[in-house]
C-alpha positions as CSV (number, residue, x, y, z in Angstrom):
1,M,26.8,78.9,-41.2
2,A,25.0,78.1,-37.1
3,H,21.6,77.8,-37.6
4,A,19.1,79.7,-35.0
5,D,17.8,76.6,-34.4
6,F,20.5,74.6,-32.8
7,P,20.6,74.3,-29.3
8,A,22.1,77.0,-27.1
9,Y,22.6,74.0,-24.2
10,R,25.7,72.4,-23.5
11,G,27.0,69.8,-20.9
12,R,30.2,69.8,-19.2
13,M,31.7,65.6,-20.1
14,E,33.3,63.1,-18.1
15,Y,34.9,60.2,-17.7
16,V,34.3,58.0,-15.6
17,C,35.9,54.4,-14.4
18,L,33.4,51.7,-14.4
19,D,36.4,49.7,-11.8
20,C,38.2,52.4,-9.3
21,G,35.7,55.3,-9.9
22,A,38.0,57.7,-11.2
23,R,37.3,60.8,-13.4
24,Y,38.9,62.5,-15.9
25,P,38.1,65.5,-18.2
26,G,36.4,64.6,-21.2
27,D,38.9,66.7,-23.2
28,S,41.4,64.1,-24.1
29,L,41.8,60.8,-25.8
30,L,40.9,58.3,-23.3
31,Y,39.7,54.7,-24.0
32,T,41.3,52.8,-20.5
33,C,41.6,54.3,-16.8
34,P,45.0,54.9,-16.0
35,Q,45.3,54.1,-12.8
36,C,43.6,50.3,-12.8
37,G,42.9,49.4,-16.6
38,G,38.6,49.8,-16.5
39,V,37.1,51.0,-19.1
40,F,34.5,54.4,-18.9
41,L,31.0,55.7,-19.3
42,L,30.8,59.4,-20.5
43,E,28.8,61.7,-17.9
44,N,27.4,64.7,-18.5
45,L,27.8,67.1,-15.3
46,D,24.8,68.9,-16.2
47,F,22.2,66.4,-17.2
48,S,20.0,68.1,-13.8
49,R,19.5,71.1,-16.3
50,L,17.9,68.9,-18.7
51,K,15.7,68.1,-16.4
52,E,14.1,72.3,-16.5
53,R,12.1,71.2,-19.1
54,D,9.3,68.3,-18.4
55,G,9.2,64.4,-20.8
56,A,6.6,66.4,-22.9
57,A,8.4,68.8,-23.4
58,W,11.0,67.1,-24.7
59,R,8.8,64.4,-26.2
60,E,8.1,67.9,-28.4
61,V,11.5,69.1,-28.9
62,F,12.7,65.9,-30.5
63,D,9.4,65.4,-32.6
64,A,9.9,69.2,-34.1
65,R,13.3,68.0,-35.2
66,A,12.3,65.6,-37.2
67,S,11.0,68.7,-39.8
68,T,14.6,70.1,-39.9
69,R,16.4,70.8,-43.0
70,D,19.6,70.9,-40.6
71,T,21.6,67.8,-41.1
72,A,23.7,68.7,-38.4
73,L,20.0,67.8,-36.1
74,K,18.8,65.6,-38.4
75,G,20.9,62.2,-38.2
76,I,21.5,61.2,-34.3
77,F,22.1,64.1,-33.3
78,R,17.8,64.8,-33.7
79,Y,18.7,63.8,-29.6
80,Y,22.2,66.3,-29.3
81,E,21.3,67.2,-25.7
82,L,21.3,63.1,-24.7
83,L,24.5,62.1,-26.4
84,A,27.7,65.1,-26.4
85,P,26.2,68.3,-26.3
86,L,30.1,69.8,-26.0
87,L,29.9,70.3,-29.4
88,E,29.6,72.7,-32.0
89,E,27.6,73.1,-34.9
90,E,30.6,73.0,-37.6
91,D,32.1,69.6,-35.5
92,I,29.3,67.3,-36.9
93,V,29.3,64.8,-39.6
94,Y,26.5,63.7,-41.3
95,L,26.3,60.6,-43.5
96,G,23.1,59.5,-43.4
97,E,23.1,57.6,-40.4
98,G,20.4,57.0,-37.9
99,L,16.7,56.9,-38.1
100,T,16.5,53.5,-39.7
101,P,13.4,51.9,-40.9
102,I,11.3,49.7,-38.2
103,V,9.5,47.0,-41.0
104,E,6.8,44.8,-39.5
105,A,7.1,41.6,-39.9
106,A,6.0,39.9,-43.0
107,P,2.2,38.5,-41.7
108,A,3.4,35.0,-42.2
109,L,6.6,35.4,-40.5
110,R,5.0,36.7,-37.5
111,D,1.8,33.6,-37.8
112,K,4.9,31.3,-37.8
113,V,6.5,32.9,-35.0
114,G,3.8,33.7,-32.5
115,L,3.9,37.4,-31.7
116,P,4.4,40.5,-33.6
117,F,7.4,41.6,-34.1
118,A,9.3,43.9,-36.5
119,Y,12.6,43.9,-37.3
120,K,15.2,47.9,-37.2
121,N,16.7,47.8,-40.2
122,D,20.7,49.1,-38.7
123,G,22.1,48.1,-42.3
124,Q,20.7,50.9,-44.4
125,N,22.6,53.5,-42.7
126,P,25.9,54.9,-44.4
127,S,28.0,52.1,-44.7
128,A,25.2,49.0,-44.5
129,S,26.2,48.8,-40.3
130,F,24.4,50.2,-36.9
131,K,28.7,50.9,-36.5
132,D,27.9,54.5,-38.2
133,R,26.1,55.7,-35.3
134,G,29.0,55.1,-32.7
135,M,31.3,56.3,-35.3
136,A,29.5,59.6,-36.3
137,C,30.1,61.0,-32.6
138,A,33.2,59.4,-32.3
139,F,34.4,61.6,-35.9
140,S,32.4,64.4,-34.5
141,Y,34.5,64.7,-31.0
142,L,37.6,64.4,-32.8
143,K,36.5,67.3,-35.2
144,W,36.1,69.0,-31.7
145,L,39.2,67.8,-30.0
146,C,41.7,68.6,-33.4
147,R,39.9,72.2,-33.4
148,R,40.6,72.3,-29.6
149,H,43.9,71.1,-29.5
150,Q,45.0,72.5,-33.1
151,W,45.9,68.7,-34.0
152,D,47.8,68.1,-37.5
153,E,47.5,65.2,-37.8
154,V,45.8,62.3,-36.0
155,L,45.9,58.3,-36.6
156,T,42.2,56.3,-36.0
157,V,42.0,52.8,-35.6
158,C,40.2,50.2,-34.9
159,A,40.2,46.0,-34.7
160,S,37.5,44.1,-36.9
161,T,35.8,41.5,-38.2
162,G,34.6,44.0,-40.9
163,D,31.7,46.4,-39.7
164,T,33.5,47.9,-38.0
165,S,36.2,49.3,-40.3
166,A,33.8,50.2,-42.8
167,A,31.8,52.2,-40.1
168,A,35.8,53.8,-39.1
169,A,37.1,54.1,-42.8
170,L,33.9,56.1,-44.8
171,Y,34.2,58.9,-41.8
172,A,38.1,59.1,-41.9
173,A,37.3,59.7,-45.7
174,Y,34.4,61.8,-45.3
175,V,36.4,64.0,-42.6
176,G,39.7,63.9,-44.5
177,A,42.6,65.9,-42.6
178,P,43.9,65.9,-40.5
179,L,42.7,62.2,-40.2
180,K,43.9,58.8,-41.1
181,S,42.4,55.4,-41.0
182,V,44.6,52.2,-40.6
183,V,41.7,49.2,-39.5
184,L,43.4,45.6,-38.1
185,L,41.7,42.4,-39.3
186,P,42.1,39.0,-38.7
187,H,43.1,37.1,-41.3
188,G,40.9,35.2,-43.6
189,K,37.8,36.2,-40.4
190,V,36.0,38.9,-42.9
191,T,33.6,38.4,-46.0
192,P,35.2,39.7,-49.4
193,Q,32.0,42.3,-49.3
194,Q,32.9,43.5,-45.9
195,L,36.4,43.9,-46.9
196,S,35.7,46.1,-49.8
197,Q,34.7,48.6,-47.8
198,P,38.0,49.7,-45.8
199,L,39.3,49.3,-49.2
200,G,37.6,51.2,-51.3
201,S,37.2,54.3,-48.7
202,G,41.3,54.2,-48.5
203,A,41.6,53.1,-45.6
204,T,45.3,51.7,-44.4
205,V,44.0,48.1,-44.5
206,L,46.2,45.3,-42.1
207,E,45.6,41.8,-41.4
208,L,47.2,39.3,-38.6
209,P,46.8,36.5,-38.0
210,G,44.4,34.9,-35.5
211,V,40.7,36.4,-34.7
212,F,39.4,39.7,-33.8
213,D,40.0,39.1,-29.6
214,D,43.9,38.9,-30.7
215,C,43.4,42.3,-32.8
216,M,41.7,43.9,-30.2
217,K,44.9,43.6,-28.2
218,V,47.1,45.3,-30.4
219,V,45.0,48.1,-31.5
220,E,44.4,48.5,-26.9
221,H,48.4,48.3,-26.7
222,L,48.8,51.2,-30.0
223,A,46.4,52.6,-28.1
224,E,47.7,52.7,-24.6
225,N,51.3,53.5,-26.0
226,Y,50.7,56.1,-29.2
227,R,48.9,58.9,-29.9
228,V,46.5,57.3,-31.7
229,A,42.1,57.3,-31.7
230,L,40.8,54.2,-31.0
231,L,37.7,54.1,-32.5
232,N,36.4,50.2,-31.0
233,S,33.8,50.2,-28.8
234,K,36.5,50.9,-25.6
235,N,35.8,54.1,-27.3
236,S,33.2,56.1,-25.0
237,W,32.0,58.1,-27.7
238,R,31.0,55.7,-30.2
239,I,28.6,54.4,-27.2
240,L,27.0,57.3,-26.3
241,G,26.2,58.0,-30.5
242,Q,24.7,54.5,-30.4
243,E,22.1,54.8,-27.4
244,S,20.5,57.0,-30.4
245,Y,19.4,53.5,-31.7
246,A,17.0,53.7,-28.2
247,Y,16.1,56.9,-28.2
248,E,14.2,56.2,-31.9
249,V,12.6,53.1,-31.4
250,A,10.7,54.6,-28.3
251,Q,9.8,58.2,-30.9
252,W,9.3,55.7,-33.8
253,H,6.4,54.2,-30.6
254,G,4.8,57.6,-30.4
255,W,7.5,57.2,-26.8
256,D,5.8,54.3,-25.3
257,V,7.6,51.2,-24.7
258,S,5.9,49.2,-22.7
259,G,4.7,46.2,-23.3
260,F,7.7,45.9,-25.7
261,C,10.7,43.2,-26.2
262,L,14.5,44.0,-27.5
263,F,16.7,41.4,-29.1
264,V,19.8,42.7,-29.6
265,P,23.4,40.4,-30.5
266,I,26.3,41.0,-27.8
267,G,29.3,40.5,-29.6
268,N,31.5,43.5,-28.0
269,A,29.0,44.6,-25.7
270,G,28.6,48.1,-26.9
271,N,25.6,48.2,-28.5
272,I,23.7,46.9,-25.6
273,T,25.3,49.1,-23.2
274,A,24.4,52.2,-25.5
275,I,20.8,50.6,-25.7
276,M,20.0,50.4,-21.8
277,S,21.9,53.5,-21.4
278,G,19.4,55.5,-23.7
279,F,16.2,54.4,-21.7
280,L,18.1,55.1,-18.6
281,K,18.6,58.6,-19.1
282,M,14.6,58.8,-21.2
283,L,12.9,57.3,-18.4
284,D,15.3,59.7,-15.8
285,L,13.6,62.8,-18.0
286,G,11.0,61.1,-18.3
287,I,10.5,61.0,-22.0
288,V,9.4,57.5,-21.4
289,T,7.2,56.6,-18.1
290,G,9.0,53.0,-18.7
291,L,11.4,50.5,-19.6
292,P,11.5,47.9,-22.6
293,R,12.7,44.8,-21.7
294,V,16.0,43.7,-22.8
295,F,17.4,40.7,-24.1
296,G,21.0,40.1,-25.4
297,V,21.7,37.5,-27.9
298,Q,24.6,35.1,-28.0
299,S,26.1,31.8,-30.1
300,E,27.1,28.9,-28.0
301,H,30.3,29.8,-30.0
302,A,30.6,32.7,-28.6
303,D,28.9,33.3,-25.5
304,P,30.3,34.5,-22.5
305,V,28.2,37.0,-21.8
306,W,25.1,34.5,-21.5
307,R,27.5,31.7,-19.4
308,Y,27.9,34.9,-16.8
309,Y,24.2,35.4,-16.2
310,A,23.1,31.8,-16.7
311,A,24.7,31.2,-13.5
312,P,22.9,31.9,-10.0
313,E,23.4,35.4,-8.9
314,G,25.3,34.6,-6.0
315,A,27.3,32.7,-8.2
316,R,28.3,34.4,-11.2
317,H,32.5,34.9,-12.3
318,W,32.8,36.5,-15.1
319,Q,35.3,34.5,-18.0
320,P,35.9,35.0,-20.9
321,V,35.7,32.2,-23.4
322,M,37.9,31.0,-26.9
323,V,35.7,31.9,-29.7
324,T,34.7,29.2,-32.2
325,P,33.6,29.5,-36.5
326,S,30.3,31.4,-36.4
327,V,28.3,33.1,-38.7
328,A,27.6,35.8,-36.8
329,Q,30.5,37.1,-37.3
330,A,30.2,40.5,-36.1
331,A,29.0,38.7,-32.5
332,M,32.4,36.0,-32.9
333,I,33.7,38.2,-30.0
334,G,34.8,35.7,-26.8
335,N,35.8,38.9,-24.1
336,P,33.9,41.9,-25.6
337,V,35.8,45.2,-23.5
338,S,32.4,46.2,-22.9
339,F,30.8,43.7,-20.8
340,P,31.9,46.0,-17.4
341,R,29.5,48.6,-18.9
342,V,27.2,45.3,-19.8
343,R,26.9,44.7,-16.2
344,R,26.7,47.9,-14.3
345,L,23.8,49.2,-17.2
346,A,21.6,46.3,-15.9
347,E,22.2,46.3,-13.0
348,R,20.4,49.7,-13.1
349,F,18.1,48.2,-15.7
350,V,16.6,45.4,-13.1
351,E,16.8,47.7,-10.9
352,A,14.2,49.7,-12.7
353,G,12.4,47.8,-15.1
354,G,12.5,44.6,-12.9
355,E,14.1,41.0,-12.6
356,K,12.9,40.2,-16.2
357,A,13.7,43.8,-17.5
358,F,17.2,42.1,-18.6
359,Q,18.4,38.7,-20.2
360,V,20.2,37.6,-22.4
361,I,19.3,34.0,-24.5
362,Q,22.1,31.5,-26.0
363,V,21.1,30.3,-29.8
364,T,22.9,28.0,-31.8
365,E,24.5,28.4,-35.4
366,Q,22.1,26.0,-36.6
367,Q,19.3,27.8,-35.8
368,I,20.9,31.6,-36.3
369,M,21.5,30.5,-40.3
370,D,17.6,29.3,-40.6
371,A,16.1,32.4,-38.9
372,M,18.5,34.7,-41.1
373,I,17.3,32.2,-44.4
374,Q,13.5,32.3,-43.4
375,A,13.4,35.8,-42.8
376,N,14.8,37.4,-45.6
377,R,12.6,34.5,-47.4
378,H,9.5,36.9,-46.6
379,G,10.9,39.9,-47.8
380,H,13.6,41.6,-45.2
381,I,17.5,42.0,-45.1
382,A,18.6,40.6,-42.3
383,C,22.0,39.9,-41.0
384,T,23.5,37.0,-39.3
385,Q,23.2,38.7,-36.6
386,G,19.6,39.3,-37.3
387,G,19.3,35.8,-38.0
388,E,20.8,35.3,-34.4
389,C,17.9,37.9,-32.8
390,L,15.3,36.2,-34.5
391,A,16.5,32.9,-33.5
392,G,17.0,34.8,-29.5
393,L,13.4,35.1,-30.3
394,I,12.0,32.4,-30.7
395,N,14.1,30.4,-28.2
396,A,12.7,32.5,-25.7
397,R,9.4,31.9,-26.9
398,A,9.5,28.5,-26.7
399,L,11.2,29.4,-22.9
400,G,8.3,31.0,-21.4
401,L,10.1,34.6,-21.4
402,I,8.2,36.2,-23.5
403,G,4.1,36.1,-23.7
404,G,2.2,36.7,-26.9
405,D,0.5,39.5,-25.6
406,E,3.6,41.4,-26.0
407,R,5.9,42.8,-29.1
408,A,9.6,42.4,-30.0
409,V,12.4,44.7,-32.0
410,L,14.9,42.9,-33.5
411,D,18.6,44.2,-34.5
412,A,19.3,43.4,-37.8
413,T,22.8,45.5,-37.6
414,A,24.0,45.2,-41.3
415,H,22.4,44.4,-44.5
416,S,21.9,41.3,-45.5
417,L,24.6,41.5,-48.5
418,K,27.7,42.3,-46.0
419,F,26.1,38.3,-45.1
420,A,26.0,36.5,-48.7
421,G,28.5,33.9,-48.8
422,F,27.4,32.7,-45.5
423,Q,23.7,32.8,-47.9
424,D,25.8,30.7,-50.5
425,M,27.0,27.8,-47.7
426,Y,23.5,27.1,-47.2
427,F,22.3,27.2,-50.3
428,N,25.1,25.1,-51.9
429,D,25.3,22.9,-48.3
430,N,28.9,23.4,-48.1
431,F,29.7,24.6,-44.8
432,P,32.7,24.0,-42.7
433,P,32.3,20.9,-40.2
434,E,33.3,24.2,-37.7
435,Y,30.1,25.9,-38.4
436,G,27.8,22.9,-37.3
437,V,25.2,23.7,-39.4
438,T,23.1,21.3,-42.2
439,P,20.4,23.6,-44.5
440,D,17.5,23.0,-44.7
441,K,17.1,22.1,-48.0
442,S,13.5,23.1,-48.5
443,L,14.7,26.9,-48.0
444,A,17.7,26.3,-50.5
445,N,17.5,28.2,-53.7
446,R,19.7,27.7,-56.4
447,P,19.5,29.7,-60.0
448,E,18.6,27.1,-63.5
449,L,19.8,27.2,-66.0
450,L,17.3,26.4,-68.6
451,L,19.1,25.9,-71.9
452,P,23.1,25.6,-73.1
453,E,25.1,27.9,-73.8
454,S,25.1,26.4,-77.6
455,A,21.9,27.6,-77.8
456,R,22.0,30.9,-78.1
457,R,25.2,30.7,-81.5
458,G,24.0,31.3,-84.7
459,R,20.2,31.9,-84.1
460,N,18.8,35.5,-84.1
461,V,17.1,38.0,-81.6
462,A,13.8,36.9,-82.9
463,E,14.5,32.8,-82.9
464,F,16.3,32.8,-79.6
465,A,13.9,34.8,-77.7
466,R,10.8,31.9,-79.1
467,M,13.5,29.4,-77.7
468,G,13.8,30.6,-74.2
469,A,10.2,31.7,-73.9
470,E,9.4,28.1,-74.9
471,A,12.0,26.8,-71.9
472,V,10.3,29.5,-69.4
473,V,6.5,28.2,-70.5
474,E,7.7,24.5,-70.1
475,R,9.5,25.3,-66.9
476,L,7.2,26.8,-65.3
477,G,3.5,25.4,-66.9
478,L,2.1,28.6,-68.1
479,K,-1.2,28.9,-69.6
480,K,-1.8,30.5,-73.1
481,K,-4.8,33.5,-72.3
């Protein structure tokens, strides 16, 4: 049943090719330009109508929705008018995504780094990663599209290193017919925790040898030649959903992001694209009056965007790289499909915010793991990509790119439990040599067996409790009351 407070505003969406400028109506499954193969951004042809409200009025609208019981406006679609305003209320899929908390760094960790910062814990989304933001929008659009065209079956496909497949399978399982989910994974390159998710959601899971980039080429071929719904970040509707991260950061801080620096792992470059796009929309509508600075972060094992921006402006040349194993698995991408979007949005971001508004930082695998362990030793739940962001902040501080009077928000894209295997490798000092990680033994933590297994046999509960307690007392040096 429709609610009276669901927005009446509707926009007209078009795909815009970033290479040749061709435009296509938004009521079809398109991922790359049929004319030149370029990637798209989605444009609302009626965006200017939103300026009939001033920035203060929009802030009031979004703040008022914070208390709604209408699930269609409770998650990322709290910002409905800025995302995909062609959807009807019945189309919107809500699984509790969005509105993830921003947690201030523990005081001791803040003091180590030398400036105030916080983690935005996107691992607290339903499938435990930020990918749910984009999937909520993409699947809502697919529901709208299937209803509009009366399609009776649509196969959703994605390539993944884990998080995308988990999110796609979850949302497909929830929506059900006419959608069916297939995910392609690089064999042996996905953690057991991440593999369990699409399997648990009932998706058809297919593995291929190689790395993510190889799987991506396969699904691109499928999307170009068959009627399938591609759910990687080439899907422009996913990028729209991920803009919600920017809106939430701004709203959390009272719509004032001046003096803030956002650190975002680049990976396939969809999230950093979306974040810049979201802030530019808010600036255009007067919802915010200034932009934060955005730092993209890449491991030296997968750093094509860093290499591009490290070159002088007149000598920049885009060149994909061959990746080597990285603990930041979701960011281990040598040819990010959204790079043309990054380049376009970064130009606009710098034009609006100044030459230091967008920068890219390179980090090592050692720095990523040390930072992740340090963060979680101080009460956070950062994944390896969250460690990558903290390492980026530390490096930016050391390079003098960020001052002590600024504040940082770090993107922890997934939950630490998804990457428990890398933590185990760190604690047990058994990283394969290609990672280049040597654990800091002061950060290692392993369980200790206090008594042999035989100590339990032949003893009653009371006797064993006394023996166990004595072992604990001896280990901890406890003194009697």
